[in-house]
C-alpha positions as CSV (number, residue, x, y, z in Angstrom):
1,M,36.4,9.3,7.9
2,E,36.3,5.7,6.8
3,H,33.5,5.1,9.3
4,F,31.4,7.7,7.3
5,N,31.8,6.1,3.9
6,Q,30.8,2.9,5.7
7,V,27.9,4.4,6.8
8,K,26.7,6.1,3.7
9,K,27.5,2.5,1.9
10,Q,24.9,0.4,4.6
11,I,22.6,3.2,4.0
12,Y,22.9,2.7,0.4
13,E,22.6,-1.2,0.4
14,L,19.5,-0.8,3.0
15,R,17.6,1.7,0.4
16,W,18.1,-1.4,-2.2
17,K,16.4,-3.8,0.3
18,M,13.4,-1.5,1.5
19,M,12.7,-0.9,-2.3
20,H,12.5,-4.9,-2.8
21,L,10.8,-5.1,0.3
22,L,8.3,-2.3,-0.9
23,E,7.7,-4.3,-4.4
24,Q,6.9,-7.4,-2.2
25,E,4.7,-5.5,0.2
26,E,3.1,-3.7,-2.7
27,S,2.4,-7.0,-4.7
28,W,0.8,-8.5,-1.2
29,E,-1.5,-5.4,-0.4
30,I,-2.8,-5.6,-4.1
31,A,-3.8,-9.1,-3.6
32,A,-4.9,-9.0,-0.2
33,F,-6.9,-5.8,-1.1
34,R,-8.6,-7.8,-3.9
35,K,-9.4,-10.9,-1.5
36,K,-11.3,-8.5,1.1
37,A,-13.2,-6.8,-2.2
38,L,-14.2,-10.2,-2.9
39,E,-15.7,-10.8,0.6
40,E,-17.0,-7.6,0.4
41,G,-19.2,-8.9,-3.0
42,L,-17.2,-7.1,-5.6
43,R,-16.5,-8.8,-8.2
44,E,-13.2,-9.0,-9.4
45,G,-11.7,-6.6,-11.3
46,S,-8.3,-5.6,-13.1
47,Y,-7.7,-2.5,-10.7
48,N,-4.1,-2.1,-9.8
49,F,-2.8,0.5,-7.1
50,S,-3.0,3.5,-9.3
51,M,-6.6,2.9,-10.1
52,I,-7.5,2.3,-6.6
53,H,-6.1,5.9,-5.9
54,V,-8.0,7.2,-8.8
55,I,-11.2,6.0,-7.3
56,D,-9.9,7.5,-4.1
57,C,-9.3,10.6,-5.4
58,I,-12.4,10.7,-7.2
59,G,-14.6,9.9,-4.4
60,R,-13.0,12.8,-2.6
61,Y,-13.3,15.7,-4.8
62,E,-16.2,14.4,-7.0
63,P,-17.5,15.9,-9.5
64,I,-14.0,15.9,-10.8
65,N,-12.4,16.0,-14.1
66,T,-9.3,14.3,-15.9
67,T,-7.1,17.6,-15.3
68,S,-8.0,17.9,-11.9
69,I,-7.5,14.3,-11.5
70,A,-4.0,14.6,-12.8
71,D,-3.1,17.2,-10.8
72,K,-4.0,16.1,-7.7
73,M,-2.4,13.0,-8.3
74,E,0.8,14.3,-10.0
75,L,0.4,11.8,-13.0
76,S,-0.1,12.9,-16.7
77,K,-3.5,13.4,-18.1
78,A,-2.8,10.6,-20.6
79,S,-2.6,8.0,-17.7
80,I,-5.9,9.1,-16.1
81,T,-7.7,9.0,-19.3
82,K,-6.4,5.4,-19.8
83,M,-7.5,4.4,-16.1
84,T,-10.6,6.5,-16.1
85,S,-11.6,4.3,-19.0
86,K,-10.9,0.9,-17.2
87,L,-12.9,2.3,-14.2
88,F,-15.7,3.3,-16.5
89,D,-15.8,0.3,-18.5
90,E,-15.7,-1.9,-14.9
91,G,-18.3,0.1,-13.7
92,F,-16.6,1.8,-10.9
93,V,-17.0,5.5,-12.3
94,K,-19.7,7.4,-14.5
95,R,-19.0,10.3,-16.7
96,T,-21.2,13.2,-16.4
97,Q,-21.3,16.9,-17.6
98,L,-22.3,19.8,-15.1
99,N,-25.2,22.0,-16.4
100,D,-23.0,25.0,-17.3
101,N,-20.5,23.1,-19.2
102,K,-21.6,20.5,-21.6
103,K,-17.8,19.7,-23.1
104,E,-16.1,18.8,-20.3
105,V,-16.3,15.5,-18.8
106,Y,-16.6,15.0,-15.3
107,F,-16.5,11.8,-13.2
108,R,-18.3,10.2,-10.1
109,L,-18.3,6.9,-8.2
110,T,-21.0,4.6,-8.9
111,P,-22.5,2.6,-6.0
112,R,-19.9,0.0,-6.8
113,G,-17.0,2.5,-7.0
114,R,-18.3,3.8,-3.6
115,R,-17.9,0.6,-2.0
116,L,-14.0,0.2,-3.3
117,F,-13.7,3.4,-2.0
118,D,-14.6,2.5,1.5
119,L,-12.6,-0.2,1.3
120,H,-9.8,1.2,0.8
121,E,-10.3,4.2,3.0
122,H,-10.8,1.7,5.8
123,L,-7.6,-0.2,4.9
124,H,-5.6,2.9,4.4
125,Q,-6.7,4.0,7.9
126,V,-5.8,0.4,9.6
127,E,-2.0,0.7,7.5
128,Q,-1.8,4.4,8.7
129,N,-2.2,3.3,12.2
130,C,0.4,0.4,12.1
131,F,2.8,2.8,10.6
132,L,2.0,5.4,13.4
133,R,2.7,2.7,15.5
134,F,5.6,1.8,14.7
135,L,7.0,5.2,14.5
136,D,6.4,5.5,18.1
137,R,9.5,3.8,19.1
138,Y,11.5,6.9,17.8
139,T,12.0,10.1,19.8
140,P,10.9,13.4,18.8
141,E,14.3,14.9,17.5
142,Q,14.7,11.4,15.9
143,L,11.6,11.7,14.2
144,D,12.5,15.2,13.2
145,C,15.7,13.4,11.5
146,I,13.7,10.9,10.0
147,K,11.3,13.2,8.7
148,E,14.1,15.5,7.0
149,F,15.8,12.7,5.6
150,S,12.5,11.2,4.0
151,R,11.8,14.7,2.6
152,D,15.4,14.6,1.1
153,L,15.0,11.3,-0.3
154,V,11.6,12.1,-2.2
155,E,13.3,15.6,-3.5
156,Y,15.9,13.2,-4.6
157,Y,13.9,10.6,-6.6
158,E,11.7,13.6,-7.9
159,Q,14.6,15.3,-9.5
160,K,16.3,11.8,-11.0
161,L,12.6,11.4,-12.6
162,T,12.0,14.7,-14.0
163,E,15.5,15.4,-15.0
164,G,17.0,11.8,-15.5
165,V,19.8,12.7,-13.2
166,E,22.0,10.3,-13.0
167,G,24.0,10.7,-9.3
């Protein structure tokens, strides 16, 4: 039983280490993304990962409205409204209306937004390929266990964030 508790504590400590590393990776990735965007001729913008993922969502589903973006990204409409306003101001998206609905605002990418979308898509594919190669070291049985653990961990954090659960 002592070994069992010790392993659980080690997993907990590794969780903290992973959270810190993911935070560092996010900072590094956004800096690398901005550098690559500048190399591609896209002037500096004040975008962050969430805004880049809004661009990704718009690029995949355009024309798309605020409610649909919020639903697909599982974010509030208020946060989507704030981000799309910034993206509009910086020339990444344009607002349109459909012929049959003049009240509802829909978003489409501008050519500049499309370039950022394409860059994100390319870098996302590179990152995915690296991660899939990393997973090659595990057996199918181990991958099933990792998948189950990862799914449970996501559910744990979703519940914690939604309900404010204190452990």
